[in-house]
C-alpha positions in Angstrom: 38.9 23.6 113.1 36.6 25.7 115.3 34.5 23.5 117.6 33.4 26.0 120.1 29.7 26.4 120.7 28.1 29.8 120.7 24.9 31.3 121.6 24.6 33.3 118.3 26.4 33.0 115.0 26.2 35.9 112.5 27.1 35.1 108.9 28.4 38.2 107.2 30.2 41.4 108.3 28.4 44.1 106.4 26.3 46.8 108.0 23.6 44.3 109.1 26.2 41.9 110.4 27.9 44.5 112.5 24.7 45.6 114.3 23.5 42.0 114.8 26.8 41.0 116.4 27.0 44.0 118.7 23.4 43.7 119.8 23.8 40.1 120.6 27.1 40.4 122.4 26.0 43.5 124.3 23.1 41.5 125.7 25.7 39.0 127.1 25.4 36.3 124.5 28.5 34.5 123.3 28.5 35.6 119.6 30.6 34.6 116.6 30.9 36.6 113.4 31.9 34.6 110.3 33.0 36.6 107.3 34.9 35.7 104.2 37.0 38.8 104.3 37.9 40.2 107.7 39.6 43.2 106.2 36.3 44.5 104.7 34.1 44.8 107.8 31.3 47.4 107.3 32.8 48.2 104.0 31.0 50.8 101.9 30.7 49.0 98.6 28.9 51.8 96.9 28.3 55.4 98.0 30.6 56.5 100.9 27.8 58.1 102.8 25.3 57.5 105.6 21.8 58.9 105.9 19.4 60.7 103.6 15.7 61.2 103.6 14.1 58.7 105.9 17.4 56.8 106.1 18.7 59.5 108.5 15.7 59.0 110.6 16.5 55.2 110.9 20.1 55.9 111.8 19.0 58.2 114.7 16.4 55.6 115.8 19.1 52.9 115.8 21.4 55.2 117.8 18.8 55.8 120.6 18.1 52.1 120.8 21.8 51.3 121.3 23.0 50.7 117.7 26.5 51.5 116.4 26.0 53.2 113.0 25.2 56.7 114.2 28.4 57.0 116.2 30.5 55.5 113.5 29.1 58.0 110.9 29.6 61.0 113.2 33.2 60.0 113.9 34.1 59.6 110.2 32.1 62.5 108.7 33.9 64.5 106.1 30.9 66.5 104.9 27.6 67.2 106.7 24.2 68.1 105.1 20.7 68.5 106.3 18.4 67.7 103.4 15.1 69.4 102.9 16.0 72.0 105.5 13.6 74.5 104.0 10.7 72.0 104.2 8.6 70.7 107.1 10.4 68.9 110.0 8.8 65.5 109.1 10.7 65.3 105.8 14.1 66.8 106.8 16.9 64.3 106.7 20.5 64.1 107.8 23.1 62.9 105.3 26.9 62.7 105.8 29.8 61.9 103.5 32.2 59.6 105.2 35.8 58.5 104.9 35.0 54.9 103.9 38.3 53.5 105.2 38.0 55.2 108.6 34.4 54.1 108.8 35.3 50.5 108.2 38.2 50.7 110.7 36.0 52.3 113.4 33.5 49.5 113.1 36.2 46.9 113.0 37.7 48.3 116.2 34.3 48.3 117.8 33.9 44.6 117.1 37.3 43.6 118.2 36.9 45.4 121.5 33.5 44.1 122.2 33.3 41.4 125.0 31.5 38.2 124.2 32.3 38.5 120.5 34.7 36.5 118.4 35.6 37.1 114.7 36.3 34.3 112.3 37.4 34.5 108.7 35.8 31.7 106.7 32.9 30.8 104.4 29.7 29.3 105.5 28.6 26.6 103.1 25.4 25.4 104.7 23.3 25.4 107.8 23.1 22.5 110.3 19.4 21.7 110.7 17.6 19.3 113.0 14.3 19.0 111.3 13.0 22.6 111.3 15.5 23.9 113.9 18.8 25.6 112.9 21.6 24.6 115.3 24.7 25.8 113.6 26.7 26.2 110.4 29.2 24.2 108.3 32.3 26.0 106.9 34.0 25.4 103.6 36.7 23.4 105.3 34.1 21.1 106.7 34.3 22.3 110.3 31.0 22.6 112.2 30.1 25.4 114.6 27.0 25.1 116.7 24.8 27.8 118.1 21.4 28.4 119.6 20.5 30.9 116.9 22.0 31.9 113.5 21.6 35.2 111.7 22.3 35.4 107.9 23.4 38.8 106.7 25.0 37.9 103.4 24.2 41.1 101.5 24.7 40.8 97.7 26.8 37.7 98.1 24.4 34.8 97.8 25.1 33.3 94.3 26.4 36.8 93.4 27.4 37.5 89.8 29.1 40.7 88.7 28.5 42.0 85.2 30.6 44.4 83.1 29.2 44.5 79.6 28.6 41.0 78.4 31.3 39.6 80.7 30.4 37.9 83.9 32.3 37.0 87.0 31.3 35.3 90.2 31.4 37.6 93.2 29.4 39.8 95.6 31.6 42.8 94.8 35.0 43.4 93.3 37.6 41.5 95.2 35.3 39.2 97.1 33.9 35.8 96.3 30.2 35.0 96.3 28.5 32.9 98.9 27.7 29.5 97.4 25.5 26.9 99.1 23.3 28.7 101.5 20.8 29.9 98.9 20.4 26.4 97.3 19.9 24.9 100.7 17.2 27.4 101.6 15.5 26.8 98.3 15.5 23.0 98.9 13.9 23.6 102.3 11.0 25.4 100.6 12.0 29.1 100.7 11.0 31.2 97.7 14.4 32.5 96.4 14.5 35.3 93.8 17.0 37.5 92.1 17.7 41.2 92.5 20.3 43.5 90.9 22.3 46.4 92.1 25.1 48.4 90.6 27.9 50.9 91.3 29.5 53.6 89.3 33.1 54.0 88.2 35.8 55.3 90.6 37.9 58.1 89.2 41.4 59.5 90.0 41.0 62.9 91.4 44.1 64.3 89.6 42.6 63.5 86.2 39.6 65.8 86.8 39.3 69.4 85.7 37.7 70.8 88.8 37.3 74.2 87.3 34.6 72.9 85.1 32.5 71.6 88.1 30.5 73.4 90.7 31.7 73.1 94.3 29.1 71.8 96.8 29.9 72.8 100.4 28.4 71.1 103.5 26.4 72.8 106.2 28.2 74.8 109.0 25.5 74.0 111.6 25.7 70.3 112.5 23.2 68.0 114.1 25.0 64.7 114.7 23.3 61.4 114.3 24.1 60.3 117.8 23.0 62.1 121.0 26.4 60.9 122.4 28.4 62.9 119.8 29.5 66.5 120.2 28.1 69.1 117.8 31.6 69.7 116.5 32.8 67.4 113.7 36.2 65.8 114.3 37.6 65.4 110.8 38.4 68.1 108.2 35.4 68.9 106.0 35.7 68.5 102.2 33.9 69.8 99.2 31.9 67.7 96.8 31.4 68.8 93.2 28.5 68.9 90.7 28.6 68.3 87.0 26.2 67.0 84.4 25.9 64.6 81.6 25.5 65.9 78.0 23.5 65.0 74.9 26.7 63.4 73.6 26.9 61.3 76.7 23.4 60.0 76.1 24.1 59.3 72.4 27.1 57.1 73.2 25.1 55.2 75.9 22.1 54.7 73.6 24.3 53.5 70.8 25.7 50.8 73.1 22.6 49.5 74.9 23.0 46.2 73.1 26.2 45.7 75.2 24.3 46.4 78.4 23.6 43.1 80.4 20.4 44.7 81.6 19.1 45.6 78.2 20.1 42.4 76.4 18.5 40.1 78.9 21.5 38.7 80.6 20.5 40.1 84.0 17.2 38.8 85.1 17.2 40.4 88.6 15.2 43.6 89.1 17.2 46.7 89.8 16.5 49.5 92.3 13.7 51.8 91.1 15.0 54.8 92.9 18.7 54.5 92.1 18.6 53.6 88.4 21.7 53.1 86.3 22.6 55.8 83.7 21.3 53.4 81.1 18.0 53.3 82.8 17.9 57.0 83.2 18.4 57.9 79.6 15.8 55.3 78.5 13.1 56.0 81.1 13.6 59.8 80.9 14.3 60.2 77.2 13.0 63.7 77.2 15.9 64.9 79.5 19.1 66.0 77.7 21.1 66.1 80.9 21.4 64.4 84.3 23.4 65.7 87.3 26.1 63.8 88.9 28.1 64.5 92.1 31.8 63.9 92.4 32.4 62.7 96.0 35.8 62.0 97.6 35.9 58.5 99.2 38.1 59.8 102.0 40.7 62.2 103.2 43.7 60.1 102.2 42.6 58.5 98.9 42.7 59.6 95.3 39.4 57.9 94.5 36.3 59.9 93.5 32.9 58.3 93.6 30.7 59.3 90.7 27.3 59.5 92.3 24.3 59.1 89.9 26.2 57.3 87.1 25.8 53.6 88.1 26.5 51.5 85.0 27.4 48.0 83.8 28.4 49.0 80.2 31.8 47.7 78.9 34.9 49.5 80.0 35.6 51.1 76.6 32.0 52.5 76.5 32.4 53.8 80.0 35.7 55.5 79.0 33.9 57.1 76.0 30.8 58.5 77.7 32.6 59.7 80.8 34.9 61.9 78.7 31.9 63.8 77.4 31.0 65.0 80.9 32.3 68.5 81.7 35.4 68.2 83.9 36.0 64.6 82.9 37.4 65.1 79.4 40.8 63.5 80.5 39.5 61.4 83.3 41.4 58.3 84.4 39.2 55.5 85.6 40.7 53.5 88.5 37.8 51.0 88.8 35.0 50.7 86.3 31.3 50.5 87.2 29.6 47.1 87.3 26.3 45.4 88.2 25.8 42.7 90.8 23.0 40.1 90.5 22.2 38.1 93.7 19.7 35.9 95.5 17.3 37.2 98.1 14.6 35.6 100.2 11.0 36.8 99.6 10.5 38.6 103.0 6.9 37.5 103.5 8.6 34.3 104.7 9.9 35.9 107.9 8.2 37.1 111.1 8.4 40.7 112.3 11.1 39.5 114.7 13.1 38.5 111.5 13.1 34.8 112.3 12.1 32.7 109.4 8.7 31.1 109.5 9.9 27.6 108.4 13.2 27.2 110.2 13.3 28.1 113.9 16.2 30.0 115.3 17.2 31.2 111.8 17.1 35.0 111.4 17.6 37.0 108.2 18.7 40.6 108.0 19.7 43.1 105.3 19.8 42.7 101.6 18.9 39.0 101.8 15.4 40.3 102.7 15.2 42.4 99.5 16.2 45.8 100.9 18.7 48.3 99.4 21.0 50.6 101.4 23.4 50.5 104.4 20.8 52.0 106.8 18.0 49.6 105.9 20.5 46.7 106.5 21.8 48.1 109.7 18.5 48.4 111.5 17.4 44.9 110.4 20.7 43.5 111.8 20.0 45.2 115.1 16.5 43.9 115.3 17.6 40.4 114.4 20.4 40.5 116.9 18.1 41.6 119.7 15.5 38.9 118.8 18.0 36.1 118.4 19.3 37.0 121.9 15.8 37.3 123.3 14.8 33.9 121.9 17.7 32.4 123.9 17.2 34.5 127.1 13.4 33.7 127.1 12.4 37.3 126.7 9.6 38.7 124.6 10.2 39.4 120.9 11.3 43.0 120.1 9.0 44.6 117.5 8.6 48.2 116.7 5.2 49.4 115.5 4.6 51.6 112.5 3.7 54.6 114.7 6.8 54.2 116.8 9.7 54.2 114.3 10.7 54.0 110.6 12.3 50.8 111.6 8.9 49.4 112.3 7.6 50.7 109.0 10.4 49.0 107.1 10.0 45.6 108.7 6.2 45.7 108.5 6.3 46.6 104.8 8.7 43.7 104.1 6.8 41.1 106.1 3.4 42.2 105.1 3.8 43.2 101.4 7.1 41.6 100.4 9.1 43.2 97.6 9.9 42.5 94.0 12.6 45.2 93.7 15.2 46.5 96.1 13.3 48.2 98.9 14.4 51.7 99.9 12.9 53.7 102.7 11.2 57.0 102.1 9.3 59.3 104.4 6.3 58.8 102.1 6.1 55.1 103.2 5.2 56.2 106.7 1.6 57.2 107.2 2.5 58.6 110.6 5.6 60.5 109.5 4.6 63.7 111.3 5.3 62.0 114.6 8.3 60.0 113.3 10.6 63.0 112.9 14.4 63.1 113.3 14.1 65.6 116.2 11.9 63.6 118.5 13.6 60.2 118.2 14.7 60.3 121.9 11.2 61.0 123.1 9.8 58.2 120.9 12.3 55.5 121.7 14.1 56.5 124.9 11.9 54.3 127.2 12.1 51.4 124.8 15.9 51.7 124.8 16.0 51.5 128.6 14.0 48.2 128.5 16.2 46.5 125.9 19.2 46.8 128.1 21.9 47.5 125.6 22.4 51.2 126.3 24.9 51.9 129.0 23.9 53.7 132.2 26.0 56.7 131.3 24.2 57.0 127.9 20.8 56.5 129.5 21.7 59.4 131.8 22.4 61.6 128.8 19.0 60.5 127.3 17.2 61.3 130.6 18.9 64.6 130.9 17.9 65.6 127.4 14.3 64.6 127.9 14.2 66.5 131.3 15.6 69.6 129.7 13.0 69.5 126.9 10.2 69.0 129.4 11.4 71.9 131.6 11.7 74.2 128.5 8.2 73.3 127.4 6.8 74.0 130.9 8.5 77.4 131.0 7.2 78.3 127.6 3.7 77.4 128.8 3.9 79.3 132.1 6.0 82.4 131.4 4.4 85.4 129.7 5.4 88.3 127.5 3.5 91.6 127.9 2.6 94.3 125.3 5.0 96.9 126.7 6.4 99.6 124.4 9.9 98.0 124.3 8.4 94.6 123.5 6.2 96.0 120.7 9.2 97.8 119.1 11.2 94.6 119.2 8.5 92.6 117.7 8.3 95.0 114.8 11.9 94.3 114.0 11.3 90.5 113.7 8.8 91.3 112.0 5.6 90.0 113.6 2.3 91.7 114.5 2.3 93.5 117.8 0.6 92.1 120.9 -3.0 93.0 121.7 -2.7 91.2 125.1 -0.2 89.2 127.1 0.7 85.9 125.7 2.6 82.9 127.0 5.9 82.4 125.2 4.4 79.1 123.8 1.6 81.1 122.2 4.1 83.6 120.7 6.4 80.7 119.5 3.4 79.3 117.5 3.7 82.2 115.2 5.4 80.9 112.0 7.9 83.8 111.9 9.0 83.4 115.5 11.8 81.1 116.5 13.5 80.3 119.8 16.3 82.8 118.9 13.6 85.6 118.8 12.5 84.6 122.3 16.0 85.1 123.6 15.9 88.7 122.5 12.8 89.0 124.7 14.9 87.8 127.7 13.5 84.3 127.6 16.5 82.0 128.1 16.7 79.0 125.8 19.0 76.0 126.1 21.9 76.5 123.7 21.9 72.7 122.8 19.9 72.3 119.6 19.0 68.8 120.8 16.9 70.6 123.4 15.6 73.8 121.7 14.8 72.5 118.2 12.5 69.5 119.2 10.6 71.7 121.6 10.2 74.5 119.0 8.9 72.0 116.5 6.5 70.4 119.0 5.0 73.8 119.8 4.6 74.9 116.2 3.1 71.6 115.0 1.2 70.7 118.1 -2.2 70.9 116.4 -1.1 68.7 113.5 0.6 66.2 115.9 -2.6 66.1 118.1 -4.7 65.1 115.1 -2.1 62.5 114.0 -2.1 61.0 117.5 -5.9 60.7 117.4 -5.7 58.8 114.2 -3.0 56.5 115.6 -5.1 55.8 118.7 -8.1 54.9 116.5 -6.0 52.4 114.5 -4.4 50.9 117.6 -7.5 48.8 118.3 -6.8 46.7 115.3 -3.0 46.6 115.9 -3.6 45.3 119.4 -5.9 42.5 118.2 -3.4 39.5 117.9 -4.4 36.7 115.6 -4.0 33.1 116.6 -0.9 31.5 115.0 -2.8 28.5 113.8 -5.7 30.4 112.2 -6.8 28.6 109.0 -8.1 31.3 106.6 -9.6 28.7 104.3 -12.2 28.0 107.0 -13.4 31.6 107.3 -16.6 32.3 105.4 -16.8 35.5 103.5 -13.2 35.6 102.3 -12.4 35.5 98.6 -10.0 32.9 97.3 -7.4 35.7 96.8 -7.8 36.9 100.3 -7.5 33.4 101.7 -4.3 32.8 99.8 -2.7 36.0 100.8 -3.7 35.8 104.4 -2.5 32.2 104.7 0.8 33.1 103.0 1.6 36.2 105.1 0.0 34.9 108.4 -0.4 38.4 109.9 0.2 38.9 113.5 -2.6 41.3 114.1 -5.8 42.5 112.4 -3.9 45.8 111.7 -1.3 44.0 109.7 -4.0 41.9 107.9 -5.7 45.1 106.6 -2.4 46.3 105.1 -2.0 43.2 102.9 -2.6 44.1 99.3 -5.9 42.7 98.0 -7.4 42.2 101.5 -10.6 44.4 101.7 -12.3 45.9 104.8 -15.0 43.3 104.5 -12.4 40.5 105.0 -11.4 42.1 108.3 -15.0 42.0 109.4 -15.3 38.4 108.3 -12.2 37.4 110.4 -13.6 39.2 113.4 -17.0 37.5 113.1 -15.3 34.1 112.7 -13.2 34.6 115.8 -16.1 35.9 117.9 -18.1 32.7 116.9 -15.0 30.7 117.8 -15.0 32.3 121.3 -18.7 31.5 121.8 -18.0 27.8 121.0 -15.2 27.8 123.5 -17.3 29.4 126.2 -19.9 26.6 125.7 -17.2 24.1 126.3 -17.3 22.8 122.7 -14.0 24.2 121.4 -12.5 22.0 118.7 -9.0 20.7 119.0 -6.3 22.7 117.3 -7.3 26.2 118.4 -4.9 28.3 120.4 -5.2 30.2 123.6 -4.3 33.4 121.9 -7.8 33.7 120.4 -9.0 34.9 123.8 -6.6 37.8 123.6 -8.0 39.1 120.3 -11.6 38.8 121.4 -10.9 40.5 124.7 -10.1 43.6 122.7 
């Protein structure tokens, strides 16, 4: 029996749990991780990869702030890709293929070597509550463990049920039991608990694949690691992935067996991910397509398993065997593990604050798929934010919240808390209205100062951050001060780039603004550029997009007035004249922190924002006259001072 008291307990050892534990422990809090399977820490249950469009942005943000995922991904990369490299910098994204076993081991070692952190294999059955305060957890064996804050990161395990065809089995993934008890307790306490669904494809034996019938897909040679602490040289051997496609025969077999799909015959009630549909969904929703691509991705350097990206399914095993063998290269394929779906409970995320503490139970934090998100990266950043805020609540520090104009992490959490979700939420660049200033390349400039304040990042790492920022600043100053002149040699060289000749002298910054000119061209003009792409690339992008960025910043500054107007916690929207019943209901349910958040709630019109402002201004006048009614909060002064 474990009777030790902790500062923070983290329930779950997935990607959210890892970040939550490390954040808490690195801030000096005595932290306990409880997991039902200590051999599957940070396990990649689905795709063995990290990053992607917008997801890669969050991994870089997490890294600058002091998180772990970026370093782990860099250390275990077996293929590197920069997506959308031919498009604008705001929508480029880093994605790496990882050795899933090495990744899990790397994260496990990080936890085991982290001071202030204990690991315990066990199953949490329920929370220990003192009225509306969470003070610990009860394990399956009846032992109680007390803590000042608890973070739940149960992923797909709360009341998890796996589906293959019409057969069901309790579990959060193959080989692991579900989490039973927590969900029911939260529901009894008044939480709105719903169901979601996710799925995974079959795993194939590599020796049974006819690789000659597939198309090799190589990674990029030029590498931009997730972490500023990593070298630009990958440590592991790089592998090929392979591309093939489904056929009309594939689709015919699947269509003929939709009555055996738990999604299509009504057994699964949870909503599946819109942007990662099963193959059954694809051929139904996109009936006009006679083929869908699929990537064959090795799960590691020393494994025979191949992940079949894009072919998630929960059809019966015999149907999977039949349709897989109609795909070029898979005619004689051997399935090592069949695809399946998982249905699980999640908490409607409008029931949590931006700090990821629940609204109804104090000192209880939720992070990851329990909040309705999908993906390792979305989970990891939530775990980090929850870990920081759990620690801050104990240390008496201010809550840690990132705004929408500061980070994709801020966009993610604000969307969840403000809008909620009825399907697994996945991050995209299109979700960020300020994406031009939320690029991968400027993460250090955006978040370096915030990282320093949090206190997790080591002095050595802060020095690296500072050096990179100083080098960028110096390069930009030189570009603005040094000039290129229209000499004969310069004109001849410009013609080879090619770019129009000079009619007068220009600063190198002005020359770099030309779309056809890059930093490599400047070097040919004897302008020295730092060889580190972490220095030259962000500066080049800043120069080329300075006009667009300036206009974006003007819009951000205009909207900040509403974002800085904090609403009183006890504000009763039913008392505000001019609001519709729908607006009153939604505002009371979400309880927005600021007027900016209030205006992002679906169904809340601009006139409602004006009504709230008028109400609060009238409230201030009453207070100034000495007639303030009981029950108002001191925070109303703050909003009206703005």
